[in-house]
VMD Tcl script that builds the backbone (N, CA, C; Angstrom):
set m [mol new atoms 393]
animate dup $m
set s [atomselect $m all]
$s set {name element resname resid chain x y z} {
  {N N MET 1 A 1.575 0.540 16.976}
  {CA C MET 1 A 1.310 1.101 15.674}
  {C C MET 1 A 0.256 2.183 15.782}
  {N N SER 2 A 0.149 2.951 14.789}
  {CA C SER 2 A -0.699 4.128 14.828}
  {C C SER 2 A -2.132 3.843 14.419}
  {N N TRP 3 A -3.037 4.559 15.031}
  {CA C TRP 3 A -4.445 4.495 14.655}
  {C C TRP 3 A -4.719 5.370 13.465}
  {N N PHE 4 A -3.857 6.344 13.231}
  {CA C PHE 4 A -4.211 7.298 12.206}
  {C C PHE 4 A -3.979 6.740 10.821}
  {N N LYS 5 A -4.683 7.341 9.911}
  {CA C LYS 5 A -4.564 6.949 8.520}
  {C C LYS 5 A -4.260 8.186 7.712}
  {N N ASN 6 A -3.772 7.986 6.531}
  {CA C ASN 6 A -3.518 9.092 5.627}
  {C C ASN 6 A -4.522 9.018 4.492}
  {N N LYS 7 A -5.187 10.108 4.254}
  {CA C LYS 7 A -6.144 10.189 3.163}
  {C C LYS 7 A -5.412 10.834 1.999}
  {N N ILE 8 A -5.274 10.101 0.912}
  {CA C ILE 8 A -4.514 10.601 -0.216}
  {C C ILE 8 A -5.471 11.047 -1.306}
  {N N ARG 9 A -5.369 12.295 -1.671}
  {CA C ARG 9 A -6.079 12.838 -2.817}
  {C C ARG 9 A -5.000 13.392 -3.728}
  {N N PRO 10 A -4.881 12.859 -4.924}
  {CA C PRO 10 A -3.793 13.292 -5.798}
  {C C PRO 10 A -3.761 14.792 -6.050}
  {N N SER 11 A -4.894 15.476 -5.968}
  {CA C SER 11 A -4.927 16.891 -6.278}
  {C C SER 11 A -4.521 17.771 -5.103}
  {N N ARG 12 A -4.333 17.201 -3.925}
  {CA C ARG 12 A -3.924 17.994 -2.777}
  {C C ARG 12 A -3.084 17.152 -1.832}
  {N N LEU 13 A -2.511 17.800 -0.835}
  {CA C LEU 13 A -1.655 17.098 0.101}
  {C C LEU 13 A -2.453 16.114 0.949}
  {N N ALA 14 A -1.778 15.095 1.427}
  {CA C ALA 14 A -2.411 14.116 2.306}
  {C C ALA 14 A -2.755 14.765 3.627}
  {N N GLU 15 A -3.875 14.352 4.185}
  {CA C GLU 15 A -4.251 14.829 5.500}
  {C C GLU 15 A -4.263 13.650 6.448}
  {N N THR 16 A -3.938 13.902 7.698}
  {CA C THR 16 A -3.931 12.856 8.708}
  {C C THR 16 A -5.151 13.031 9.582}
  {N N ILE 17 A -5.903 11.943 9.739}
  {CA C ILE 17 A -7.052 11.975 10.630}
  {C C ILE 17 A -6.963 10.793 11.585}
  {N N ARG 18 A -7.644 10.911 12.698}
  {CA C ARG 18 A -7.666 9.846 13.698}
  {C C ARG 18 A -9.117 9.458 13.950}
  {N N PRO 19 A -9.601 8.457 13.220}
  {CA C PRO 19 A -10.995 8.064 13.410}
  {C C PRO 19 A -11.204 7.442 14.785}
  {N N PRO 20 A -12.323 7.758 15.439}
  {CA C PRO 20 A -12.563 7.209 16.767}
  {C C PRO 20 A -12.878 5.715 16.734}
  {N N GLN 21 A -13.364 5.244 15.603}
  {CA C GLN 21 A -13.749 3.838 15.490}
  {C C GLN 21 A -13.409 3.334 14.093}
  {N N ILE 22 A -12.894 2.127 14.022}
  {CA C ILE 22 A -12.609 1.484 12.745}
  {C C ILE 22 A -13.236 0.105 12.773}
  {N N GLU 23 A -14.101 -0.163 11.797}
  {CA C GLU 23 A -14.692 -1.491 11.661}
  {C C GLU 23 A -14.342 -2.030 10.282}
  {N N PHE 24 A -13.656 -3.159 10.257}
  {CA C PHE 24 A -13.283 -3.783 8.998}
  {C C PHE 24 A -14.478 -4.572 8.480}
  {N N VAL 25 A -14.916 -4.249 7.260}
  {CA C VAL 25 A -16.137 -4.815 6.696}
  {C C VAL 25 A -15.848 -5.977 5.755}
  {N N GLY 26 A -14.838 -5.850 4.901}
  {CA C GLY 26 A -14.525 -6.909 3.947}
  {C C GLY 26 A -13.426 -6.497 3.002}
  {N N GLU 27 A -13.156 -7.371 2.052}
  {CA C GLU 27 A -12.104 -7.134 1.064}
  {C C GLU 27 A -12.669 -6.346 -0.117}
  {N N GLN 28 A -11.868 -5.457 -0.679}
  {CA C GLN 28 A -12.246 -4.722 -1.887}
  {C C GLN 28 A -11.579 -5.416 -3.062}
  {N N THR 29 A -12.391 -5.946 -3.962}
  {CA C THR 29 A -11.861 -6.699 -5.099}
  {C C THR 29 A -12.473 -6.214 -6.401}
  {N N GLY 30 A -11.837 -6.586 -7.481}
  {CA C GLY 30 A -12.296 -6.250 -8.822}
  {C C GLY 30 A -11.102 -6.070 -9.732}
  {N N PRO 31 A -11.332 -5.972 -11.040}
  {CA C PRO 31 A -10.216 -5.845 -11.994}
  {C C PRO 31 A -9.360 -4.598 -11.761}
  {N N VAL 32 A -9.975 -3.468 -11.506}
  {CA C VAL 32 A -9.214 -2.238 -11.277}
  {C C VAL 32 A -8.407 -2.350 -9.986}
  {N N GLU 33 A -9.037 -2.899 -8.964}
  {CA C GLU 33 A -8.361 -3.071 -7.678}
  {C C GLU 33 A -7.201 -4.049 -7.805}
  {N N ASP 34 A -7.392 -5.128 -8.582}
  {CA C ASP 34 A -6.309 -6.100 -8.793}
  {C C ASP 34 A -5.120 -5.450 -9.484}
  {N N ASN 35 A -5.386 -4.572 -10.441}
  {CA C ASN 35 A -4.320 -3.834 -11.115}
  {C C ASN 35 A -3.578 -2.945 -10.115}
  {N N LEU 36 A -4.321 -2.249 -9.283}
  {CA C LEU 36 A -3.709 -1.379 -8.284}
  {C C LEU 36 A -2.851 -2.186 -7.310}
  {N N LYS 37 A -3.367 -3.301 -6.850}
  {CA C LYS 37 A -2.622 -4.168 -5.930}
  {C C LYS 37 A -1.322 -4.635 -6.571}
  {N N ALA 38 A -1.394 -5.034 -7.837}
  {CA C ALA 38 A -0.196 -5.506 -8.548}
  {C C ALA 38 A 0.843 -4.397 -8.661}
  {N N ARG 39 A 0.397 -3.174 -8.829}
  {CA C ARG 39 A 1.329 -2.053 -8.931}
  {C C ARG 39 A 1.922 -1.676 -7.573}
  {N N PHE 40 A 1.189 -1.922 -6.499}
  {CA C PHE 40 A 1.692 -1.624 -5.163}
  {C C PHE 40 A 2.747 -2.630 -4.697}
  {N N CYS 41 A 2.595 -3.889 -5.071}
  {CA C CYS 41 A 3.452 -4.957 -4.532}
  {C C CYS 41 A 4.952 -4.715 -4.682}
  {N N PRO 42 A 5.461 -4.264 -5.833}
  {CA C PRO 42 A 6.904 -4.004 -5.911}
  {C C PRO 42 A 7.374 -2.939 -4.912}
  {N N GLN 43 A 6.527 -1.970 -4.626}
  {CA C GLN 43 A 6.886 -0.950 -3.637}
  {C C GLN 43 A 6.996 -1.556 -2.246}
  {N N PHE 44 A 6.070 -2.453 -1.923}
  {CA C PHE 44 A 6.115 -3.110 -0.617}
  {C C PHE 44 A 7.355 -3.983 -0.498}
  {N N ALA 45 A 7.670 -4.708 -1.554}
  {CA C ALA 45 A 8.833 -5.598 -1.535}
  {C C ALA 45 A 10.133 -4.817 -1.362}
  {N N SER 46 A 10.209 -3.657 -1.988}
  {CA C SER 46 A 11.447 -2.878 -1.890}
  {C C SER 46 A 11.526 -2.063 -0.602}
  {N N ALA 47 A 10.410 -1.858 0.079}
  {CA C ALA 47 A 10.418 -1.058 1.310}
  {C C ALA 47 A 11.081 -1.801 2.472}
  {N N HIS 48 A 11.005 -3.109 2.504}
  {CA C HIS 48 A 11.587 -3.955 3.551}
  {C C HIS 48 A 10.995 -3.718 4.943}
  {N N THR 49 A 10.065 -2.791 5.075}
  {CA C THR 49 A 9.409 -2.554 6.361}
  {C C THR 49 A 7.984 -3.099 6.361}
  {N N VAL 50 A 7.454 -3.370 5.177}
  {CA C VAL 50 A 6.062 -3.819 5.057}
  {C C VAL 50 A 5.982 -5.326 5.265}
  {N N GLU 51 A 5.175 -5.712 6.229}
  {CA C GLU 51 A 4.952 -7.129 6.515}
  {C C GLU 51 A 3.795 -7.675 5.688}
  {N N SER 52 A 2.700 -6.892 5.588}
  {CA C SER 52 A 1.528 -7.330 4.839}
  {C C SER 52 A 0.715 -6.117 4.420}
  {N N ALA 53 A -0.137 -6.337 3.413}
  {CA C ALA 53 A -0.996 -5.260 2.924}
  {C C ALA 53 A -2.332 -5.837 2.488}
  {N N TYR 54 A -3.387 -5.053 2.708}
  {CA C TYR 54 A -4.757 -5.450 2.418}
  {C C TYR 54 A -5.457 -4.271 1.748}
  {N N LEU 55 A -6.383 -4.551 0.864}
  {CA C LEU 55 A -7.272 -3.523 0.344}
  {C C LEU 55 A -8.653 -3.872 0.874}
  {N N ALA 56 A -9.127 -3.066 1.803}
  {CA C ALA 56 A -10.321 -3.424 2.564}
  {C C ALA 56 A -11.385 -2.332 2.518}
  {N N ARG 57 A -12.611 -2.765 2.747}
  {CA C ARG 57 A -13.713 -1.841 2.977}
  {C C ARG 57 A -13.806 -1.629 4.484}
  {N N VAL 58 A -13.865 -0.372 4.882}
  {CA C VAL 58 A -13.825 -0.012 6.295}
  {C C VAL 58 A -14.930 0.990 6.596}
  {N N SER 59 A -15.538 0.824 7.759}
  {CA C SER 59 A -16.505 1.787 8.264}
  {C C SER 59 A -15.865 2.512 9.440}
  {N N TYR 60 A -16.064 3.806 9.507}
  {CA C TYR 60 A -15.531 4.609 10.609}
  {C C TYR 60 A -16.632 4.941 11.617}
  {N N GLY 61 A -17.556 4.020 11.792}
  {CA C GLY 61 A -18.627 4.223 12.754}
  {C C GLY 61 A -19.936 4.610 12.119}
  {N N ASP 62 A -19.931 4.902 10.834}
  {CA C ASP 62 A -21.143 5.237 10.103}
  {C C ASP 62 A -21.482 4.035 9.230}
  {N N ASN 63 A -22.389 3.202 9.677}
  {CA C ASN 63 A -22.697 1.960 8.979}
  {C C ASN 63 A -23.263 2.159 7.577}
  {N N SER 64 A -23.696 3.369 7.255}
  {CA C SER 64 A -24.269 3.612 5.937}
  {C C SER 64 A -23.198 3.867 4.880}
  {N N HIS 65 A -21.952 4.052 5.289}
  {CA C HIS 65 A -20.892 4.387 4.338}
  {C C HIS 65 A -19.618 3.610 4.656}
  {N N CYS 66 A -19.016 3.051 3.622}
  {CA C CYS 66 A -17.723 2.378 3.753}
  {C C CYS 66 A -16.707 3.088 2.876}
  {N N SER 67 A -15.490 3.128 3.325}
  {CA C SER 67 A -14.374 3.659 2.551}
  {C C SER 67 A -13.468 2.510 2.157}
  {N N VAL 68 A -12.789 2.667 1.038}
  {CA C VAL 68 A -11.770 1.704 0.637}
  {C C VAL 68 A -10.458 2.176 1.248}
  {N N VAL 69 A -9.803 1.258 1.937}
  {CA C VAL 69 A -8.598 1.609 2.685}
  {C C VAL 69 A -7.477 0.636 2.352}
  {N N LEU 70 A -6.313 1.172 2.084}
  {CA C LEU 70 A -5.108 0.367 1.953}
  {C C LEU 70 A -4.560 0.210 3.362}
  {N N CYS 71 A -4.619 -0.996 3.884}
  {CA C CYS 71 A -4.184 -1.283 5.251}
  {C C CYS 71 A -2.811 -1.931 5.190}
  {N N ILE 72 A -1.859 -1.338 5.878}
  {CA C ILE 72 A -0.474 -1.799 5.828}
  {C C ILE 72 A -0.004 -2.126 7.236}
  {N N ARG 73 A 0.571 -3.302 7.371}
  {CA C ARG 73 A 1.246 -3.695 8.621}
  {C C ARG 73 A 2.726 -3.535 8.359}
  {N N SER 74 A 3.347 -2.633 9.109}
  {CA C SER 74 A 4.738 -2.272 8.875}
  {C C SER 74 A 5.526 -2.387 10.164}
  {N N SER 75 A 6.827 -2.564 10.029}
  {CA C SER 75 A 7.692 -2.632 11.208}
  {C C SER 75 A 7.977 -1.244 11.775}
  {N N ILE 76 A 7.627 -0.210 11.028}
  {CA C ILE 76 A 7.733 1.152 11.542}
  {C C ILE 76 A 6.329 1.758 11.530}
  {N N GLU 77 A 6.116 2.751 12.360}
  {CA C GLU 77 A 4.762 3.291 12.515}
  {C C GLU 77 A 4.194 3.822 11.203}
  {N N VAL 78 A 4.851 4.774 10.597}
  {CA C VAL 78 A 4.406 5.342 9.332}
  {C C VAL 78 A 5.627 5.561 8.455}
  {N N ASP 79 A 5.568 5.082 7.237}
  {CA C ASP 79 A 6.654 5.247 6.278}
  {C C ASP 79 A 6.217 6.325 5.286}
  {N N GLN 80 A 6.671 7.551 5.508}
  {CA C GLN 80 A 6.252 8.674 4.663}
  {C C GLN 80 A 6.725 8.523 3.217}
  {N N VAL 81 A 7.922 7.999 3.019}
  {CA C VAL 81 A 8.446 7.817 1.668}
  {C C VAL 81 A 7.577 6.812 0.910}
  {N N LEU 82 A 7.259 5.709 1.551}
  {CA C LEU 82 A 6.393 4.709 0.937}
  {C C LEU 82 A 5.021 5.308 0.655}
  {N N ARG 83 A 4.484 6.056 1.596}
  {CA C ARG 83 A 3.162 6.664 1.424}
  {C C ARG 83 A 3.118 7.547 0.182}
  {N N GLU 84 A 4.169 8.312 -0.047}
  {CA C GLU 84 A 4.231 9.184 -1.224}
  {C C GLU 84 A 4.313 8.376 -2.519}
  {N N LYS 85 A 5.073 7.290 -2.505}
  {CA C LYS 85 A 5.171 6.434 -3.693}
  {C C LYS 85 A 3.815 5.804 -4.012}
  {N N LEU 86 A 3.109 5.362 -2.972}
  {CA C LEU 86 A 1.785 4.766 -3.169}
  {C C LEU 86 A 0.801 5.807 -3.689}
  {N N ALA 87 A 0.899 7.019 -3.203}
  {CA C ALA 87 A 0.027 8.102 -3.669}
  {C C ALA 87 A 0.244 8.370 -5.151}
  {N N GLN 88 A 1.490 8.329 -5.573}
  {CA C GLN 88 A 1.805 8.562 -6.978}
  {C C GLN 88 A 1.208 7.453 -7.849}
  {N N ILE 89 A 1.345 6.219 -7.419}
  {CA C ILE 89 A 0.770 5.089 -8.164}
  {C C ILE 89 A -0.744 5.224 -8.230}
  {N N PHE 90 A -1.367 5.549 -7.106}
  {CA C PHE 90 A -2.817 5.716 -7.072}
  {C C PHE 90 A -3.257 6.809 -8.043}
  {N N ALA 91 A -2.530 7.909 -8.074}
  {CA C ALA 91 A -2.868 9.030 -8.952}
  {C C ALA 91 A -2.753 8.657 -10.425}
  {N N GLU 92 A -1.879 7.718 -10.763}
  {CA C GLU 92 A -1.735 7.270 -12.139}
  {C C GLU 92 A -2.902 6.396 -12.589}
  {N N VAL 93 A -3.601 5.782 -11.645}
  {CA C VAL 93 A -4.676 4.845 -11.961}
  {C C VAL 93 A -6.062 5.493 -11.876}
  {N N PHE 94 A -6.254 6.394 -10.901}
  {CA C PHE 94 A -7.582 6.945 -10.634}
  {C C PHE 94 A -7.657 8.435 -10.950}
  {N N ARG 95 A -8.887 8.917 -11.156}
  {CA C ARG 95 A -9.138 10.338 -11.423}
  {C C ARG 95 A -8.726 11.183 -10.214}
  {N N ALA 96 A -8.514 12.452 -10.469}
  {CA C ALA 96 A -8.054 13.366 -9.419}
  {C C ALA 96 A -9.086 13.565 -8.316}
  {N N ASP 97 A -10.367 13.301 -8.598}
  {CA C ASP 97 A -11.379 13.486 -7.553}
  {C C ASP 97 A -11.531 12.258 -6.658}
  {N N GLN 98 A -10.763 11.220 -6.913}
  {CA C GLN 98 A -10.780 10.014 -6.086}
  {C C GLN 98 A -9.720 10.129 -4.995}
  {N N HIS 99 A -9.929 9.432 -3.893}
  {CA C HIS 99 A -8.931 9.441 -2.830}
  {C C HIS 99 A -8.722 8.017 -2.310}
  {N N LEU 100 A -7.605 7.828 -1.655}
  {CA C LEU 100 A -7.266 6.549 -1.054}
  {C C LEU 100 A -6.903 6.784 0.396}
  {N N ASP 101 A -7.562 6.069 1.285}
  {CA C ASP 101 A -7.197 6.101 2.694}
  {C C ASP 101 A -6.111 5.056 2.917}
  {N N ILE 102 A -5.110 5.415 3.698}
  {CA C ILE 102 A -4.051 4.473 4.057}
  {C C ILE 102 A -4.001 4.373 5.569}
  {N N LEU 103 A -4.048 3.158 6.056}
  {CA C LEU 103 A -3.976 2.896 7.494}
  {C C LEU 103 A -2.731 2.074 7.772}
  {N N PHE 104 A -1.808 2.624 8.543}
  {CA C PHE 104 A -0.678 1.852 9.045}
  {C C PHE 104 A -1.173 1.255 10.352}
  {N N MET 105 A -1.449 -0.031 10.327}
  {CA C MET 105 A -2.170 -0.643 11.440}
  {C C MET 105 A -1.264 -1.329 12.448}
  {N N ARG 106 A -1.854 -1.454 13.625}
  {CA C ARG 106 A -1.217 -2.185 14.714}
  {C C ARG 106 A -1.522 -3.676 14.546}
  {N N GLU 107 A -0.820 -4.482 15.329}
  {CA C GLU 107 A -1.012 -5.936 15.274}
  {C C GLU 107 A -2.452 -6.332 15.606}
  {N N ASP 108 A -3.044 -5.719 16.627}
  {CA C ASP 108 A -4.415 -6.069 16.994}
  {C C ASP 108 A -5.408 -5.695 15.894}
  {N N GLN 109 A -5.146 -4.605 15.187}
  {CA C GLN 109 A -6.013 -4.228 14.075}
  {C C GLN 109 A -5.900 -5.244 12.937}
  {N N GLU 110 A -4.675 -5.696 12.670}
  {CA C GLU 110 A -4.497 -6.690 11.611}
  {C C GLU 110 A -5.228 -7.980 11.970}
  {N N MET 111 A -5.200 -8.374 13.213}
  {CA C MET 111 A -5.906 -9.596 13.626}
  {C C MET 111 A -7.411 -9.453 13.377}
  {N N GLN 112 A -7.971 -8.291 13.638}
  {CA C GLN 112 A -9.383 -8.044 13.360}
  {C C GLN 112 A -9.650 -8.061 11.851}
  {N N LEU 113 A -8.784 -7.427 11.084}
  {CA C LEU 113 A -8.937 -7.356 9.632}
  {C C LEU 113 A -8.889 -8.734 8.999}
  {N N GLN 114 A -8.015 -9.602 9.485}
  {CA C GLN 114 A -7.862 -10.941 8.913}
  {C C GLN 114 A -9.133 -11.781 9.018}
  {N N LYS 115 A -10.064 -11.385 9.868}
  {CA C LYS 115 A -11.329 -12.108 9.991}
  {C C LYS 115 A -12.227 -11.892 8.772}
  {N N VAL 116 A -12.010 -10.783 8.037}
  {CA C VAL 116 A -12.890 -10.460 6.907}
  {C C VAL 116 A -12.151 -10.225 5.596}
  {N N CYS 117 A -10.832 -10.259 5.614}
  {CA C CYS 117 A -10.064 -9.897 4.427}
  {C C CYS 117 A -8.735 -10.641 4.424}
  {N N LYS 118 A -8.304 -11.058 3.249}
  {CA C LYS 118 A -6.994 -11.699 3.148}
  {C C LYS 118 A -5.988 -10.708 2.562}
  {N N PRO 119 A -4.719 -10.853 2.931}
  {CA C PRO 119 A -3.718 -9.924 2.397}
  {C C PRO 119 A -3.463 -10.183 0.922}
  {N N PHE 120 A -3.203 -9.120 0.183}
  {CA C PHE 120 A -2.771 -9.292 -1.209}
  {C C PHE 120 A -1.250 -9.251 -1.287}
  {N N TYR 121 A -0.610 -8.819 -0.195}
  {CA C TYR 121 A 0.847 -8.853 -0.106}
  {C C TYR 121 A 1.215 -9.369 1.269}
  {N N HIS 122 A 2.177 -10.284 1.289}
  {CA C HIS 122 A 2.701 -10.791 2.552}
  {C C HIS 122 A 4.180 -11.075 2.361}
  {N N ARG 123 A 4.997 -10.434 3.173}
  {CA C ARG 123 A 6.457 -10.622 3.061}
  {C C ARG 123 A 6.804 -12.042 3.483}
  {N N GLU 124 A 7.543 -12.694 2.643}
  {CA C GLU 124 A 8.017 -14.049 2.965}
  {C C GLU 124 A 9.149 -13.944 3.958}
  {N N ARG 125 A 9.051 -14.684 5.008}
  {CA C ARG 125 A 10.112 -14.713 6.006}
  {C C ARG 125 A 11.003 -15.916 5.733}
  {N N LEU 126 A 12.276 -15.660 5.704}
  {CA C LEU 126 A 13.208 -16.758 5.531}
  {C C LEU 126 A 13.469 -17.400 6.895}
  {N N THR 127 A 13.343 -18.680 6.942}
  {CA C THR 127 A 13.646 -19.371 8.200}
  {C C THR 127 A 14.886 -20.240 7.966}
  {N N ILE 128 A 15.760 -20.188 8.919}
  {CA C ILE 128 A 16.984 -20.966 8.841}
  {C C ILE 128 A 16.784 -22.182 9.709}
  {N N PRO 129 A 16.870 -23.368 9.104}
  {CA C PRO 129 A 16.653 -24.574 9.912}
  {C C PRO 129 A 17.755 -24.727 10.961}
  {N N PRO 130 A 17.384 -25.245 12.128}
  {CA C PRO 130 A 18.396 -25.441 13.170}
  {C C PRO 130 A 19.412 -26.487 12.746}
  {N N LYS 131 A 20.633 -26.356 13.262}
  {CA C LYS 131 A 21.698 -27.317 12.947}
  {C C LYS 131 A 21.688 -28.471 13.886}
}
mol reanalyze $m
mol bondsrecalc $m
mol representation Tube
mol addrep $m
């Protein structure tokens, strides 16, 4: 999976950056965040590539500043169509001067994130019992 994230600012195109360091700090919670998470979930369910999603506080090596990041574990590296849909939802909720970082994370990154944050979306896997 990719290290890069997409920074979404509704007033301009998304930019791709590759931070040299990512430290997961904790979960981002609150009434506004809960509303945003609820609006994202149907998109994740219909994408069929999203395994889990987290809204986390992340440091990129500067301990004095944390960013809020939508962390997605997907079966494909980056889903551009999904990213655009999420950007549109974010733009409907937040002012134009706000931005959302999106990280399509690798398995090892998700394991680190799970130490400080729980997913708000997790795809249910159907298991077929053996005969």
